[in-house]
C-alpha positions in Angstrom: 133.9 -28.3 101.3 135.5 -24.8 101.0 136.2 -24.8 104.8 137.9 -28.2 104.5 140.1 -27.0 101.6 141.1 -24.0 103.7 142.0 -26.2 106.6 144.2 -28.5 104.4 145.9 -25.4 102.9 146.6 -24.1 106.4 148.1 -27.5 107.4 150.3 -27.5 104.3 151.6 -23.9 104.9 152.3 -24.9 108.5 154.2 -27.9 107.2 156.3 -25.9 104.8 157.2 -23.1 107.3 157.7 -25.2 110.5 161.4 -25.7 110.0 162.1 -22.0 110.3 160.9 -22.0 114.0 163.1 -24.8 115.2 165.9 -23.9 117.7 167.5 -25.2 120.8 166.9 -28.9 120.2 168.9 -32.0 120.5 167.9 -35.2 118.7 169.3 -38.6 118.0 168.6 -42.3 117.6 169.7 -45.3 119.7 170.1 -48.9 118.4 170.9 -52.3 120.0 173.9 -54.4 118.9 171.7 -56.0 116.2 171.0 -52.6 114.6 167.4 -52.7 115.9 165.9 -49.6 117.4 166.3 -49.6 121.2 162.7 -48.5 122.0 161.8 -47.2 125.5 165.5 -46.7 126.5 166.2 -44.0 129.1 168.1 -41.0 127.5 169.8 -38.5 129.7 171.1 -35.1 128.6 174.1 -34.1 130.8 176.5 -31.1 131.1 180.0 -32.0 130.1 181.6 -29.9 132.7 180.2 -31.6 135.8 177.9 -34.4 134.4 174.8 -32.7 135.9 171.6 -34.1 134.4 169.7 -31.4 132.6 166.9 -33.3 131.0 165.5 -36.8 130.8 163.6 -38.5 127.9 162.6 -41.9 126.6 163.3 -43.3 123.1 160.2 -44.0 121.0 159.4 -47.2 119.2 161.8 -46.2 116.4 164.6 -45.4 118.9 164.3 -41.7 118.3 164.6 -39.1 121.1 164.1 -35.3 121.3 165.2 -32.7 123.9 163.4 -29.4 123.1 164.3 -25.9 124.5 167.9 -26.7 125.4 170.0 -23.7 126.5 173.4 -23.1 124.8 176.3 -25.2 126.3 178.4 -28.3 126.0 176.7 -31.6 126.6 176.7 -35.3 126.1 174.1 -38.1 125.9 173.9 -41.1 128.2 171.7 -44.2 127.3 170.7 -46.8 129.9 168.3 -49.7 129.8 168.0 -52.9 131.8 169.9 -55.7 130.1 172.3 -53.4 128.2 175.6 -51.7 128.9 175.4 -48.0 129.6 176.4 -45.9 126.6 177.8 -42.4 126.4 178.1 -40.1 123.4 180.9 -37.7 122.5 180.6 -34.1 123.7 178.8 -31.7 121.5 178.2 -27.9 121.6 174.9 -26.1 121.3 175.3 -22.4 120.5 173.8 -19.6 118.4 175.1 -21.0 115.2 174.2 -24.6 116.0 170.7 -24.5 117.7 169.7 -27.9 116.3 172.1 -30.7 117.0 171.7 -34.2 115.6 173.8 -36.6 117.8 175.6 -39.4 116.1 173.7 -42.7 116.2 174.5 -44.7 119.4 174.8 -48.5 119.4 174.2 -50.0 122.9 175.6 -53.4 123.6 173.8 -56.2 125.3 174.9 -56.9 128.9 175.2 -60.7 129.0 175.8 -60.7 132.7 172.5 -59.1 133.5 170.3 -60.9 131.0 169.4 -63.6 133.5 167.9 -60.9 135.7 166.0 -59.0 133.1 162.8 -61.0 133.3 162.7 -60.6 137.1 163.4 -56.9 137.1 161.2 -55.6 134.3 158.2 -57.8 134.9 155.3 -55.3 135.4 152.4 -55.9 137.8 148.9 -56.6 136.4 147.8 -53.2 137.6 150.1 -50.2 137.0 149.1 -46.6 137.9 150.5 -43.9 135.6 150.1 -40.1 135.8 147.3 -40.0 133.1 146.0 -43.6 133.0 145.7 -47.0 134.6 147.4 -49.8 132.7 146.7 -53.5 132.9 149.8 -55.4 131.9 148.0 -58.5 130.5 150.9 -60.1 128.5 152.7 -61.7 131.5 149.9 -61.9 134.0 149.2 -65.2 135.7 145.7 -64.2 136.7 144.7 -63.2 133.2 145.7 -66.5 131.7 142.8 -68.2 129.9 140.4 -65.3 130.6 138.3 -63.4 128.2 138.9 -59.7 127.8 135.6 -58.9 129.4 136.6 -61.0 132.5 139.9 -59.1 132.6 138.1 -55.8 132.6 136.2 -56.8 135.7 139.6 -57.0 137.5 140.4 -53.4 136.6 140.2 -50.7 139.3 136.9 -48.7 139.0 135.4 -50.9 136.3 132.0 -52.5 136.8 130.3 -54.9 134.3 126.6 -55.1 134.6 125.7 -58.7 133.8 122.0 -57.9 133.3 122.6 -55.7 130.2 126.4 -56.2 129.6 127.1 -52.5 130.2 130.6 -51.5 131.1 130.9 -48.6 133.6 134.0 -46.7 134.9 133.8 -45.2 138.4 130.1 -46.1 138.3 129.6 -43.9 135.2 128.3 -45.3 131.9 129.4 -44.0 128.6 132.8 -45.7 128.4 134.4 -45.6 125.0 136.0 -49.0 124.3 138.7 -49.2 121.6 140.8 -52.0 120.2 144.2 -51.0 119.0 143.0 -47.5 118.9 139.8 -48.4 116.9 136.5 -47.4 118.4 133.9 -50.2 118.5 130.6 -48.8 117.2 128.6 -51.6 118.8 125.7 -51.8 121.3 126.6 -52.8 124.8 125.5 -56.4 124.3 127.3 -56.9 121.0 130.5 -55.3 122.4 130.3 -57.7 125.4 130.0 -60.6 123.0 133.0 -59.4 121.0 135.1 -59.1 124.2 134.0 -62.5 125.3 135.3 -63.9 122.1 138.8 -62.4 122.7 141.2 -64.0 125.1 144.1 -62.8 127.2 146.5 -64.5 124.8 145.7 -61.8 122.2 146.2 -58.8 124.5 149.4 -57.0 125.5 148.0 -54.1 127.7 144.7 -52.3 128.5 144.8 -48.6 129.1 142.1 -46.9 131.2 142.1 -43.1 130.5 139.6 -41.2 132.6 140.3 -37.8 131.1 141.5 -37.9 127.4 142.8 -35.0 125.4 141.2 -33.2 122.4 143.2 -35.5 120.1 140.8 -38.3 120.9 137.3 -38.4 119.7 135.0 -36.7 122.2 132.9 -39.8 122.7 132.9 -41.5 126.1 131.8 -39.3 129.0 133.3 -41.7 131.5 136.6 -42.1 129.7 138.4 -44.5 127.3 139.4 -48.1 127.6 142.0 -49.0 124.9 142.7 -52.7 124.5 146.1 -53.1 122.8 146.6 -56.4 121.1 150.0 -58.2 121.0 152.4 -57.4 118.2 155.9 -58.9 118.2 158.9 -56.5 118.3 161.3 -59.3 117.6 163.7 -59.5 114.6 163.5 -62.5 112.2 160.9 -65.2 112.1 159.1 -66.0 115.4 155.8 -66.7 117.0 153.9 -68.0 119.9 151.3 -70.7 120.6 149.0 -70.9 123.6 146.1 -73.0 124.6 143.7 -72.9 127.6 141.2 -75.3 129.1 138.9 -74.4 131.9 135.6 -75.1 133.7 133.1 -72.9 135.5 132.0 -74.0 139.0 128.5 -72.9 139.8 126.4 -74.7 142.4 123.2 -76.0 141.0 124.2 -74.7 137.6 124.4 -76.6 134.3 126.9 -79.4 133.9 128.5 -77.9 130.7 130.6 -74.9 131.7 133.6 -76.0 129.7 135.8 -73.6 127.8 138.8 -74.0 125.6 141.0 -71.5 123.6 143.8 -71.9 121.1 145.9 -69.0 119.7 148.7 -69.0 117.2 150.7 -65.8 116.3 153.4 -65.6 113.6 155.7 -62.7 112.8 158.5 -62.1 110.3 160.5 -58.8 110.5 163.4 -57.5 108.4 164.8 -54.0 108.1 162.1 -52.9 105.8 159.3 -55.4 106.1 157.1 -56.8 108.9 154.6 -59.4 108.2 152.4 -60.7 111.0 149.3 -62.7 111.6 147.2 -64.3 114.3 144.4 -66.8 114.5 142.3 -67.6 117.6 139.7 -70.4 118.1 137.5 -70.7 121.1 134.6 -72.6 122.6 133.1 -71.2 125.8 130.1 -72.3 127.8 128.5 -69.6 130.0 125.5 -69.3 132.3 123.4 -66.5 133.7 120.7 -66.8 136.3 118.3 -64.0 137.4 115.7 -63.9 140.1 113.1 -61.1 140.1 110.4 -60.2 142.6 107.9 -57.5 141.6 105.0 -56.0 143.5 102.2 -54.4 141.4 99.4 -52.3 143.1 96.2 -51.8 141.1 92.7 -51.0 142.5 94.0 -51.4 146.1 95.1 -54.9 145.4 98.7 -56.2 145.2 100.0 -58.7 142.7 103.3 -60.4 143.4 105.4 -61.6 140.5 108.2 -64.1 141.3 110.3 -64.8 138.2 113.3 -67.2 137.8 115.2 -67.1 134.6 118.2 -69.3 133.5 120.2 -68.8 130.3 122.9 -71.4 129.5 124.9 -70.3 126.5 127.6 -71.9 124.3 129.7 -69.7 122.1 132.1 -70.8 119.4 134.1 -68.9 116.9 137.3 -68.2 114.9 138.9 -64.8 114.7 142.1 -63.7 113.1 144.1 -60.8 111.6 146.8 -60.3 109.0 149.0 -57.3 108.5 152.0 -56.0 106.6 154.2 -53.0 107.4 156.7 -51.6 104.9 159.3 -49.0 105.5 160.8 -47.8 102.2 163.0 -45.3 104.2 163.8 -44.5 107.8 161.2 -41.7 107.8 158.3 -43.4 106.0 156.1 -46.4 106.9 153.1 -47.9 105.1 150.8 -50.5 106.7 147.8 -52.6 105.8 145.7 -54.6 108.2 142.8 -57.0 107.9 141.1 -58.6 110.8 137.8 -60.4 111.2 135.9 -63.3 112.7 133.0 -65.6 112.5 131.3 -66.5 115.8 128.0 -67.9 117.0 126.1 -68.3 120.2 123.4 -70.9 121.1 121.3 -69.9 124.1 118.5 -72.0 125.6 116.6 -70.1 128.2 113.9 -71.2 130.7 111.7 -68.6 132.5 109.3 -69.5 135.3 106.9 -66.8 136.6 104.5 -67.3 139.5 101.8 -64.6 140.0 99.8 -64.3 143.2 97.3 -61.9 144.7 95.8 -59.2 142.5 92.1 -58.4 141.8 91.0 -62.0 141.7 93.2 -63.2 144.5 93.8 -66.4 142.4 97.3 -67.5 141.7 98.6 -68.4 138.2 101.9 -69.1 136.5 103.6 -69.3 133.2 106.6 -71.1 131.8 108.5 -69.8 128.8 111.2 -71.9 126.9 113.3 -70.0 124.4 116.0 -70.9 122.1 118.3 -68.5 120.4 120.8 -68.9 117.5 123.0 -65.8 117.0 125.7 -66.0 114.3 127.9 -62.9 113.7 130.7 -62.0 111.4 132.8 -58.9 111.1 135.7 -57.6 109.1 138.0 -54.5 109.4 140.5 -53.3 106.8 142.9 -50.5 107.4 145.5 -48.6 105.4 147.9 -46.1 107.0 150.8 -44.0 106.0 153.2 -42.3 108.3 155.9 -39.8 107.3 158.5 -38.3 109.6 160.1 -35.0 108.6 163.7 -33.8 109.0 162.9 -32.5 112.5 162.6 -35.3 115.0 159.1 -35.4 116.4 157.5 -33.8 113.3 155.4 -35.9 111.1 152.1 -36.6 109.4 149.9 -39.7 109.5 147.0 -40.8 107.3 144.5 -43.6 108.1 141.6 -45.0 106.2 139.5 -47.8 107.6 136.4 -49.8 106.7 134.5 -52.0 109.2 131.6 -54.2 108.4 129.4 -56.2 110.8 126.6 -58.6 110.1 124.7 -59.8 113.2 121.8 -62.1 113.2 119.6 -63.4 116.0 116.8 -66.0 115.6 114.6 -66.6 118.6 111.8 -69.1 119.3 109.5 -68.7 122.3 107.0 -71.3 123.6 104.9 -70.1 126.6 102.5 -72.2 128.6 100.0 -70.5 131.0 98.8 -72.4 134.1 96.0 -71.8 136.6 96.2 -72.1 140.4 95.9 -75.9 140.1 98.8 -76.0 137.6 96.4 -76.9 134.7 97.3 -75.6 131.3 95.0 -72.7 130.2 96.8 -71.3 127.2 99.8 -71.7 124.9 101.6 -69.1 122.8 104.3 -70.0 120.2 106.2 -67.1 118.7 109.4 -66.4 116.9 111.4 -63.4 115.8 114.4 -62.8 113.6 116.7 -59.8 113.8 119.4 -58.9 111.3 121.7 -55.9 111.6 124.1 -54.8 108.9 126.6 -52.1 109.8 129.0 -50.3 107.5 131.6 -47.9 108.9 134.0 -45.7 106.9 136.5 -43.5 108.5 139.4 -41.4 107.3 141.8 -39.1 109.3 145.0 -37.2 109.0 147.1 -36.0 111.9 150.0 -33.6 111.8 152.6 -33.0 114.5 155.0 -30.0 114.4 157.6 -29.2 117.1 158.0 -25.4 117.1 160.3 -23.2 119.0 161.3 -23.3 122.7 159.7 -26.7 123.5 156.4 -25.9 121.8 154.7 -28.7 120.0 151.7 -28.2 117.7 149.3 -31.0 116.8 146.3 -30.8 114.5 144.1 -33.2 112.5 140.9 -33.8 110.6 138.6 -36.8 110.7 135.4 -37.9 109.0 133.3 -40.9 110.1 130.3 -42.3 108.2 128.1 -45.1 109.6 125.1 -46.8 108.2 123.1 -49.5 110.0 120.1 -51.4 108.8 118.1 -53.2 111.5 115.4 -55.6 110.3 113.1 -57.1 112.9 110.5 -59.7 112.1 107.9 -61.2 114.5 105.6 -64.2 113.8 103.0 -66.1 115.7 102.0 -69.7 115.3 98.2 -69.7 114.7 96.3 -72.8 113.6 99.5 -74.5 112.7 100.7 -71.7 110.4 103.3 -69.0 111.0 101.7 -65.6 110.5 103.6 -62.3 110.4 102.5 -59.7 113.0 102.9 -56.3 111.2 102.5 -54.5 114.5 105.4 -56.4 116.0 107.8 -56.1 113.0 110.0 -53.2 112.1 112.8 -52.0 109.8 115.0 -49.2 111.1 117.7 -47.5 109.1 120.2 -45.2 110.8 122.8 -43.0 109.2 125.4 -40.8 110.9 128.2 -38.6 109.7 130.6 -36.9 112.1 133.2 -34.5 110.8 135.8 -33.3 113.2 138.9 -31.2 113.5 141.2 -30.6 116.5 144.3 -28.5 117.5 146.6 -29.2 120.4 149.5 -27.2 121.8 152.1 -28.7 124.1 154.6 -26.5 125.9 157.3 -27.5 128.4 159.3 -25.5 130.8 161.6 -26.7 133.6 158.9 -27.1 136.2 155.7 -26.8 134.2 154.1 -28.3 131.1 150.8 -27.4 129.5 148.7 -29.1 126.9 145.7 -27.1 125.6 143.4 -28.3 122.8 140.1 -27.7 121.1 138.0 -30.3 119.2 135.1 -29.5 117.0 132.6 -32.2 115.8 129.8 -31.6 113.3 127.2 -34.4 113.6 124.4 -35.2 111.1 122.2 -38.2 112.0 119.1 -39.6 110.4 116.9 -42.3 111.9 114.2 -43.8 109.7 111.6 -46.3 111.0 110.3 -47.7 107.7 107.5 -49.6 109.3 106.2 -46.6 111.4 107.0 -44.1 108.7 108.8 -42.0 111.2 112.0 -40.0 110.5 114.1 -38.1 113.0 116.8 -35.9 111.5 119.4 -34.1 113.6 122.3 -31.7 113.0 124.5 -30.1 115.6 128.0 -28.6 116.0 129.8 -29.2 119.3 133.0 -27.9 120.7 135.2 -29.9 123.2 138.0 -28.0 124.9 140.6 -29.7 127.0 143.4 -28.4 129.2 146.2 -30.4 131.0 148.7 -28.7 133.3 151.6 -30.6 134.9 153.7 -29.1 137.7 156.9 -30.6 138.9 157.5 -29.4 142.5 160.7 -31.3 143.1 162.3 -34.6 142.2 159.7 -36.5 144.3 156.5 -34.5 144.0 154.3 -33.4 141.0 150.8 -32.3 140.4 148.5 -32.5 137.4 145.4 -30.5 136.7 143.0 -31.4 133.9 139.7 -30.4 132.3 137.9 -31.8 129.3 134.4 -31.8 127.8 133.0 -35.0 126.3 129.9 -36.4 124.6 128.0 -39.7 124.3 125.7 -40.2 121.4 123.0 -42.8 121.7 123.6 -46.0 119.9 121.3 -47.3 117.2 119.4 -49.8 119.3 118.6 -47.0 121.8 117.2 -44.9 119.0 115.1 -47.6 117.4 111.5 -46.8 118.3 110.1 -50.3 118.1 109.1 -52.6 121.0 111.1 -55.8 121.4 109.5 -58.8 123.0 111.3 -60.5 126.0 108.4 -62.4 127.6 104.6 -61.7 127.9 105.2 -59.3 130.8 108.6 -57.7 129.8 109.2 -55.5 126.8 112.1 -53.3 125.6 111.8 -50.1 123.6 114.2 -47.5 122.1 113.6 -43.8 121.9 114.1 -41.9 118.6 114.1 -38.6 120.4 116.9 -39.5 122.7 119.4 -36.7 123.0 123.2 -36.9 123.3 124.7 -36.4 126.8 127.5 -33.9 127.5 130.0 -34.1 130.3 132.4 -31.7 131.9 135.3 -33.5 133.6 137.7 -31.9 136.2 140.6 -33.7 137.9 143.6 -32.8 140.1 146.2 -35.5 140.8 149.2 -35.6 143.0 152.1 -38.0 142.4 154.9 -39.0 144.8 158.1 -40.4 143.4 156.2 -41.4 140.2 154.6 -44.3 142.2 151.9 -43.2 144.5 149.0 -41.1 143.1 146.1 -39.3 144.8 143.5 -37.8 142.5 140.3 -35.8 143.1 137.7 -35.6 140.4 134.4 -34.0 139.6 132.1 -34.5 136.5 128.8 -33.0 135.6 126.6 -34.6 132.9 123.5 -33.1 131.4 120.8 -35.2 129.7 122.3 -38.4 131.1 121.4 -41.4 129.0 120.0 -44.2 131.2 117.7 -47.2 131.0 114.4 -46.5 132.7 111.7 -48.9 133.5 108.0 -48.2 133.2 105.1 -50.3 134.6 101.5 -50.5 133.5 99.6 -51.4 136.6 96.5 -52.6 134.8 98.3 -54.9 132.3 101.1 -55.6 134.8 103.6 -55.2 131.9 107.0 -53.5 132.5 108.9 -51.9 129.7 112.5 -51.0 129.7 112.9 -47.7 127.8 115.8 -45.4 127.0 115.6 -41.9 128.4 117.5 -38.7 129.3 117.9 -38.1 133.0 118.3 -34.4 133.7 121.5 -34.2 135.6 124.2 -36.5 136.9 127.1 -35.4 139.1 130.1 -37.6 140.1 132.6 -36.8 142.8 135.6 -39.1 143.2 138.8 -39.6 145.1 141.3 -42.2 144.0 144.4 -43.4 145.7 147.0 -45.8 144.2 150.3 -46.9 145.7 152.7 -49.8 145.5 154.2 -51.6 148.5 157.3 -53.9 148.5 156.6 -56.1 151.4 159.6 -58.3 150.8 162.2 -58.6 148.0 160.0 -61.4 146.6 156.6 -59.9 147.4 155.1 -56.7 146.0 151.7 -55.2 146.1 149.7 -52.6 144.0 146.8 -51.0 145.9 143.9 -49.1 144.4 141.2 -47.3 146.4 138.3 -45.5 144.6 135.8 -43.4 146.6 132.9 -41.8 144.7 129.6 -40.1 145.3 126.9 -40.2 142.5 124.1 -37.7 142.5 121.1 -37.9 140.1 118.4 -35.3 139.8 115.5 -34.8 137.4 112.4 -32.7 138.3 110.1 -34.5 135.8 111.4 -38.1 135.4 108.5 -40.5 134.4 106.0 -38.0 135.9 107.8 -37.5 139.2 110.6 -35.6 140.9 113.7 -37.8 141.1 116.6 -37.5 143.5 119.2 -40.2 144.4 122.7 -40.1 145.8 125.0 -42.5 147.5 128.6 -42.7 148.7 130.3 -45.8 147.4 133.8 -47.3 147.0 135.9 -49.9 145.2 139.1 -51.7 146.4 141.6 -53.5 144.3 144.7 -55.2 146.0 147.0 -57.1 143.7 149.9 -59.2 144.9 152.9 -60.5 142.9 155.0 -63.2 144.6 158.3 -64.6 143.3 158.7 -68.1 144.7 161.9 -69.0 142.7 163.5 -68.3 139.4 160.9 -70.5 137.6 157.9 -70.3 140.0 155.7 -67.3 140.7 152.2 -66.5 141.9 149.6 -63.8 141.9 146.8 -63.0 144.3 144.0 -60.4 143.7 141.2 -59.0 145.9 138.5 -56.8 144.5 135.6 -55.2 146.4 132.6 -53.2 145.0 130.4 -51.6 147.7 126.6 -50.9 147.3 126.0 -48.0 144.9 123.2 -46.1 143.1 122.9 -45.8 139.4 119.9 -43.9 138.0 116.7 -45.5 139.5 118.5 -48.7 140.3 120.4 -49.5 143.5 122.9 -52.2 144.2 122.1 -53.1 147.8 124.7 -55.7 148.7 128.5 -55.6 148.1 130.4 -57.8 145.6 133.9 -59.0 146.2 136.1 -61.7 144.9 139.5 -63.4 145.6 141.6 -64.6 142.6 144.7 -66.7 142.8 147.2 -68.1 140.2 150.5 -69.9 140.0 153.0 -70.1 137.1 155.9 -72.4 136.1 158.4 -71.3 133.4 160.7 -73.8 131.7 162.5 -74.4 128.3 164.7 -71.4 128.9 161.6 -69.4 129.8 160.1 -69.8 126.4 157.3 -72.0 127.9 154.9 -71.1 130.6 152.3 -73.2 132.4 149.6 -71.2 134.4 146.9 -72.3 136.7 144.4 -69.8 138.1 141.1 -69.8 139.9 138.8 -66.7 139.9 136.2 -65.8 142.6 137.4 -68.6 144.8 134.7 -68.0 147.5 131.9 -67.3 145.0 131.0 -63.8 146.4 130.6 -62.0 143.1 126.9 -61.8 142.6 124.6 -58.8 142.1 121.7 -57.9 144.4 119.7 -54.8 143.6 116.4 -53.0 143.5 114.4 -50.6 141.4 111.9 -48.5 143.5 110.5 -45.4 141.9 106.9 -44.1 141.3 104.8 -47.3 140.9 107.8 -49.6 140.4 108.9 -52.0 143.1 111.3 -54.6 141.8 114.0 -56.7 143.5 116.8 -58.3 141.5 119.3 -61.1 142.2 121.8 -62.1 139.5 124.6 -64.6 139.3 126.9 -65.8 136.5 130.0 -68.0 136.0 132.3 -65.9 138.1 134.2 -68.9 139.6 136.4 -70.6 137.0 139.5 -72.8 137.1 141.7 -72.4 134.0 145.0 -74.1 132.9 147.0 -72.3 130.3 150.1 -73.4 128.3 152.1 -71.0 126.1 155.3 -71.3 124.1 157.4 -68.8 122.2 159.5 -70.0 119.3 161.8 -68.5 116.7 164.4 -65.7 117.1 164.1 -63.6 120.2 166.2 -60.6 119.3 164.4 -57.3 120.0 163.9 -54.9 117.1 161.9 -51.8 116.6 158.1 -51.7 116.5 156.1 -49.4 114.3 153.1 -48.0 116.1 149.8 -49.4 114.8 146.4 -48.1 115.1 143.7 -47.2 112.6 141.7 -44.2 111.7 138.6 -45.8 113.1 140.2 -45.6 116.5 137.1 -44.0 118.0 134.4 -45.9 116.1 132.3 -49.1 116.1 130.8 -48.9 119.7 127.2 -47.9 119.0 126.3 -49.6 115.7 124.3 -52.8 116.0 121.0 -53.8 117.6 120.8 -55.1 121.1 121.0 -58.8 121.1 
């Protein structure tokens, strides 16, 4: 507590004294002709004598701009933006007596002649490569129409979704931190996948993929960060949008019901001081997953062959929504509250057929298991934030407080029939289990930004996260017509975690160079308590996470960026739960309370040509890599998926991104990712493990303008065979997606039709071969879908300023609930 007070005192003293260091800066604000902030406008600082451009900047969402470290002289400001008339300021002088100049506010007029061209010129491609991240521009994408967020992520360069366990990987590395509007999702991989399946493209503006984040972000996510940014209107007055989608999956020999429908309504009312907004989304989505397994078991010089075929049709329904209010009592202060939540449920009816041949007896047998699952879930998040800008442009403080609560239930019934070689019933088992997870997350943070002298910017902040999850698992058997609890198969697990963190960042710019250096410290205290097993695991550790980013501008066309960061992935609560979960009589799942966090060092160097084409080389080294392992008991023939730490994982990568303008009406964005994964552990499951493989991904996106009202998009994605821990993907996956769009009603209305995975080539074929395990896997899902989407925007369409919105829980909620 004393340390915390000292830190706050230091921040306060820095805040009081910061003004004395300011010198050589030019600041100002730009507005449109409706007195709304002209966010993202291009601002040029030019010498009055010869109109030579000295510096270039971009207005923030409040229309503010800042030029630090400006030499004495006479200058003027020029403002430009597509759809607006170019604006020039009066000349002003920067000298020893006026080292901080505030330029008069500039009002930029709308260029009515160019408005008809704006939508064509500024429309961004689905995939956009930037110097520090890859951005998916979802809002206007044809191919994203009617898709879930999880389906959109599968189109992202370097992103792989494992449909066997719903894990999201980036550049074939697990440990991806997924955030929504800057809020971390503290969910297990399956619960996170369910959440993303309940969100549609109509709710999303952009998705940022950041492979190497700075110290300002939480250190979680060894593979990087995926930040899903939801839509929020920047328009003045009362306005909104409505969209609806209908679609159907097309799976040969699959279930008949693969129908999906989505409806989304967004409303927004903005004045000079108030912004009130809301959104409600309703969906119904039928899904299907099919898995074929072949396993060879050797025992006493005899081989048993297990052939298993599992189908899981699923129907999900739900309603989600959010409501928020932003209030700006002055130009420098904004206050916001946000509430979002949802109630969703899944119904799953699975059928599993297993045929067993060979073995000690040489007699074949089989079993059939029917299962039904009912999984209702509800969640709520509330956030309060306060932002205060100081007299110096760019200086400010922000406070966030967030509460998130999740309640996830899962009731399963299993009925298993056992048959002999003549297909005669020999036994029956009827079982059921119920799982309830309650998660409470509290987070608070404060961030301070202070521009100092000569282009130096100082950032610092404090954050505290507290998470408590209660997982209650009950297992019953039907014996003699009565349900009886099995105490050996039931478990209650309580997990608590508190992470307190602090960071500092320094940003310095010169003419050709810029440097950002930071350090983050995180103190973690966790306590896992298995009530049933009377087993407690308590852990305390302090970790430091440095980061360094250096940008070098060689000339107007060429630049290089060097980066390093250290990151951590803590195991989620299901991974830590020591109890054994029943899947079928021969398949079990178990957590590991002694699972250690994994630490990763990331290095990257990237070259950019004309701000468009980028080539990057990366290397990462992970110790105690968290991975799912599979053990097999040869005598009982039971396999058990367990969580473990693999000694060392190294990833080498090369990534190339470049656009091509084939014709004035046809543009392409090309992404090529080459990587080599190397896994080593001299003691994994009783053996020495080594695996490595060179693999690659390809993404080629095409945007085609047919006419003023018709446009189309085409996308090709390819994933080569790869290795991941003890598992190998042995066949490539690839898909072609196509979509067409018609705009009408003065471009307020859009009608989109798209088809994903047209040729049905996106299936997974893999194998697990290590020690005594010999398992082949084939998995397919509803990858081919046809979707029709209609959207309409109504109300005033005048652009106004947009306050940035995120919450203090921006790096939480990913690891909280039990695996469903």
